[in-house]
Structures are given as C-alpha cells and as structure tokens.
N, C-alpha and C positions, 0 to 999 in steps of 0.2 A: 388677560392683558397685563403685562408687566408695567411697573411704574415708568420705565424708560419709554416704552411704546405709548403709554397713556400721555406722558408729557409731550411726546412728539405729535400725537394726534391733537392734543389741545392747542399746541403751538400752530399746527396747520390750520385749525379752525379759526383761530384769531387772525392768522395771516390772510385768510380769505375774506375777512370782514373789511368793508370799506371804511374810509375815515369817518363817515357819518355814523356807521355802526359802532366802531371802536370807542368813539367819544359820546355815545348816546346819553349816558347820565349827565354829561355836561350840557348837551343841547336841551335835554328835558328840564334841567334846573334853570337854564336861561329862559326857556319858554314859559315856565311857571312864574318866574320873576317878572318877565315882560308882561304877562297877562295881568298880574297883580298891580304892577305899576301903571299900566294903561287904564285899568279899572279905576284907579285912584286919581290919576293925573288928567284924564280926559272927562270933563263933566258930562254926564248924560250918556256916556258910551254904553254902560250896562243896560240902560233902558232902550237905547237904539238897537243894540244887538238882540235884546229880548223881544223887541217888537217885530223882528224879521222872522215870522212864524207862518206855518201853513198847517192848519188843523191841529194847533197846539204843539207842533214839533218845531224846534229851533232849526232854521235852515242853515245857519253857519255851522252849528255842531253836526247836523246831518251831513253836510258837504264834507267836513273833515273826516267823519267816520267812514263815509263811502269811499273817499279817496284812499284812506288808510287800509281798508279791508280788501279792496279790489285786487291790487297786485298780488297779495298773498293767496287769495282764492284762485287767481289765474295760474299760480304755481302748482296747485293740487293736480295730481294725476288721477282723474276721476275713474279711469278704468281699473284702478287698484282698490277702490272703496270696498269691494267684496271681502278683501283680506281683513278689513277692520270690522265690518258688520258680523263676521263670523267669530270674532274674539269676544266671547261672553264674559270672560274675566274683566276685560276692559270696560265693556258697556255697563255691566251690572255695578261694578265699582264706581264708575262715574255717576250713575244715577243715584246710588246710595249716598255718596259724598255730597252731591249737589242738593238733593231734595230731602235727605234725612239729617245728615250730620251738619251741613252748613247752616241751615236756618236755626236748628236747635242750639248750635254753638253760639251764633250771634245773639240769640234770645238770652242765653245765659250770661254772656259777657255784657250785654246792654244793661241787664238788671244788676250785675255785680258792680259795674263801674259807674252807672248813671241812675241809680235807684232814686235819687232826689231830683232828677231832671227828666220829667216825663216826655217832653217834646223831643229832646235829643235821643232819648231811649227809643222812642217810636221810630225816629228817623233811621237809627242804626238797624233796627229790626227789619225795616223795609229794604235797606241795603243788603241784608243777609238773604232776603227772599228773591232779589233780582240776580239771577245766576248768570254765568258766563255767556257772552255773545260776541263782543267786539274786540277789545284790545287784547284779549287772551290769545287771539290768533297771531298777533304781532309778537308777544312774549314767547310763545311756543316756537315760532319760526326763528327768532334770534337765538334761542337755546338749543336749536337743532333737534327739536322734537319731531314726532311723526306728523307730517303735514296732512296726510289723508285722514289719520285718526282724529286730528284736531277738527277738521271739517265735519266729520261724522258726529263727534261728541257735541260740538257747538250746535249743529242742526238738531240733534236729538234732545238736548237740554232746552233748546228754543221751543220745540213742540210741547215739552212738559211745562215750560214757563207759561204758555198760553192757557194750558189746562189747570195748572196748580197754583199760580201766583195769587189769584183772588181767594181761593179756598184756604191756602196757608196763611195769607194775611189775616183772614177772619179767625183762624185757629190761634195764631200766635199773639194777636193783638186783642182779641175779645174773649175767646174760650179758655185758653190755657191760663192767663192771669186770674180768671175767675176761679178756676179749679185750685190754684195755688194761694188764693186769698190776696192777690195783688190787684192794683188798679190797671184797668185796660183802656183800650182806645178803639175807635171804629175806623175802618179803611174803606172808603168808597172808591172802587176802581172797576172800570169796565173791561170785560174780557175782550171786547173788540179793540179797545185802545191798546191792550197788550199785544194782540195779534197784529195790529197795524205796525206797532213798534218793531216786532220781530220781522215782519214782511219787508219793511223799509231797510232796517239796519243789517239784516242777514240775507233776505231774499233777493234784493236788488244786486248787491255785489256778488252774491253767489251765482246768480244767473249770468251776470256780466263776465265773471271769471270763467265759467263753464263754456260760454260762447266763444270767448277769446281763445281758449285752448282748442276747442273743437274746430273752429274755423282756421286758426293758425296752423295747427298740425295738418289739417286737410289740404291747406294751400302750399305749405313749404316743408312739412315733415317735423317730427319731434326734435331731431337734433338741432335744426335751425331755430325752432320755437324756444328751446330751453337754453341754447348757447347765445342766441342773438337777441330775441325779442324780450325774454324775461329780464335780462340785465338792464334793459332800457327802461322798462316800466317799474322795476323793483323799488328804486329809491322813492317813488311817489308814496309808498306806504308810510315811510318815516316822516316825510314832509306833511302828510295828512295827519299823522299823530301829533306832530309839533304844533300844527295849525289848530287842531282841536284843543290842545292844552292851553294855548294862548287865549282862545275864545272863551273856554270854560272858566278860566281864572279871571279874565277880564269881566265876565258876567257877574262874578261873585267876589270881586276884589274888595269891595267895602265890607261885606259880611265877614270875610276871612281876616282882613287886617284890623277891623274894628273890634273884634272879640277874640283876641289871641288866647286868653285863658280858657275860654269855652272850646276853641278849636283844639287846644292841647288836651282837654278832658275827653273830647270825642276821639282824638287820635289814639289814645292809649288802648282802648278795647279793639280798635281797628288793627293796630300793630299786632296785638296778641292773636287776633282772628286770622290774619293773613299768614303769620308764622305757623300757627297750629294746623291750618288747613293744608298749606303747602307741604310742610314736613310730614304730616300724617298721611297725606296722599302718596308722598314719595316712599315712605316706609311700607305702605300697603302695596304699592307697585312692585317693590323688591320682594315682599313676602309672597305674592302670588306668581312670581316668576316672569314679570314683564321685563323686556329689555330697556336700555337707556331711553330710546326715543319715545316709547309708549309710556314709560314711567313719568318722563318729563311732561308729556302731554296730559296725563292724568292729573299731575300735580298742579299745572297751571290752569286747567279747566276747573279744578276744584277750588282754587284760591281766587280766581278772577270773578269779578261781579259786573253786572250790566248797569253802570252808573247812570247812563242816560235814562233808562227806565225808572230807576230809583228816584232820581231827581224829579222826573216828570210826574210820577205818582205823588211824591211828597208835596210838590208845588200845587198840583191839581186838587189835592185833598185838603191841604192845610194852609196854602198860600205861599207866595214867593218870599215873604219876609219871616216865615215861621222858623222855629227851631228845628222842626223836622226837615225842612229844605236845607238848612245849614248843615245838618248832619249828613245829608245826601251829598252835598258839595264837598265836604271834608273827605268823603270816601275816596274819590280819585286823587285828592291831594296826598293821601297816604299810600293808596294802592300803586300809583305810578312809580314813585321812586323805590318802594319796597320790592315790587315785582321786577323792576329793572335790575336791582341788586341780586335777586334770586336767579335771574338769567345767568349771571356770572357764577353764582354758586352751582348752578346746574352744570355749566361747562366744566367747572373744576371737578364735580362728582363723576364725570365720565370715566375717570381713571379707575373707578370701583366697579365698572360694568365690563363684561366680556363681550357683549353684543348690543 
C-alpha cells in the first residue's frame, strides 16, 4: 500500500468514527476525573458502592463491564471463528505472550522499581497474572483489529486463567523469590472464584452476543442485522466503559488522591510494562507474517489485563485498604489512557501493512 492510499484509508477510518469514538480520550479523562471527584466530594460514596455486592462481586462494576462487552461480542461473526482457530501462529503467540512473557516481565519490573515496597510489588505481580478479558475487546474494536480473533483469544486466555492463575501466583510470589534469595508473599485464591469471574465477565456477554446475532440474522438476515441493529446497540459499549471508569475511580478516589507519590511510583513500571508488551507483540506479529488486523489483536490481548480480577484478588487476600489493593487500582488508572493512545498509534501504523 502506498503512503497516499494509506493516508486515504486512515482518513476513511477516522471519518467512520462517531463523535463519541473520535473524542474518546476526552470522555475517558472526564470520566476518570468525575469518578475521583465523586469519591472525594460525596462522603461515604465509596463504601456505599462497595457494599453493593453479590458473592464478593461489585454489581456496579459488573453492570458496566457487561454493558461494555455485549455490543462488541454481538458484532462477532461466529461462523468465521474457524479461520482463527486454525491460525496456530496467532494462538501460540498469544498464549506465550500472556502466560510466559507477561507475568515474567511484570515480576521483573515490580522488583526493579518497587524493591523497597513489598505490598505494591505484590499488587503489581498480581496485575501481571490477571490476563486480558474485558476492556481489550473495546480497544481491539476501536483499532480495527480482527473481531473474531479477539473473541477467540480472550476466550482461550480466560480458560488458561482459570487453570493457571493460582499456580502462577504461587510460583511468582512464593517459589521464584525464594530461588532468587528475595522476600516472598502468599496468595490465597480460589480456583472457583476465578472461574466465576470468567463466567460472569466473559460467559454472560458472550452468550448474549451470540444469541443476539443468531436470532437477529435468523429473523431479518445478516444485512439488516449489521446495517440496522448493530449501529443502534454499538454505542452502549462506550457508555458502559465510561460508567465503569466513573464507578471504579469513585470507589478508590481517596486512595488515589490521598497518596499521589505512591501512585506515581506504581505507575512507572506499569507504563513500561504496557509499552513493552504492546510493542513486543506488534513486532512479533509482523515477524511471523500476520496482517494488520491480527497483529493489532495480538498486541492488545497481550498488553491488556483483567483489572477486575486483580483488584478482587488483592482485596480478598490482603484487604481493601492494603497496598496490594492500591496497586491493583492504579492498574486501570494507567492502562486505560495508555491503551487508548495505542489505539491511535495502531491506526497510524496501518500505512505500514499491505493487508
């Protein structure tokens, strides 16, 4: 593709974005600020929101995540998933990045930047173990990644999460530090709790999206479904994202604004982590011959993390006021704006791909 054609293609993509999409960084910044201000200005709001739980799961956050994921999963063409499952380059690369490279990199960065802060260090390692499941689907869609590939990779990594999270937590927090002569920590986490988290935050919207497409296409056909129905339900994804951000930051407003220097220290290794994981996955996608859409999907699924699981595990094991919980909360504080910025970097990089 020549530069002229690439510029035209990029302009066409931007032109198709709604006003909500084009100004997404602004809306996300406002949502983060609104959540922080609400958490500080309304006495007891954080406790009231935290009290609305079912089985240890925050219902406001669960509602926002489900609304966010459903429209994107309703866009997936499920009859094309076999073209993804047959791509071993993509599947093997994603598993290696998520379950070998990602946790090891976060472990190293946590010890490099927070060697004197064991609570924050442990919290960051937990974030590194909680792999992609929720918001990555939004980032991939905005960056024009492969929607079907994202659904498959998120589902595949979710299954691995159920099987591997507890084992890797034991290895990186207790075993490996002992081998290296470092101080360790214990992680009490139930495999059932992780499975329940995956079932709710992936299984429910995935089933709803599949049923919506199946019944909609059967009733009115694919052309009507994609040209008429999807544009109507699509904006709900970003509304759900903004609602989730407001609730999340309102819940932790005091912790974030009350310890700004600690937040800054936690933010540095997170910034390095997201940049290295995304760029490394992008380079790997190019090296193994993936096209733009699947390279983009590989990069976002490698860089994204399941903040809901990380926060829940940190709070359940160490307490809501712990340093581990604060590190978990800072995760999305950094991840959201960084990955939004990388959406625009991805769209710019399209000019370097021929397909």
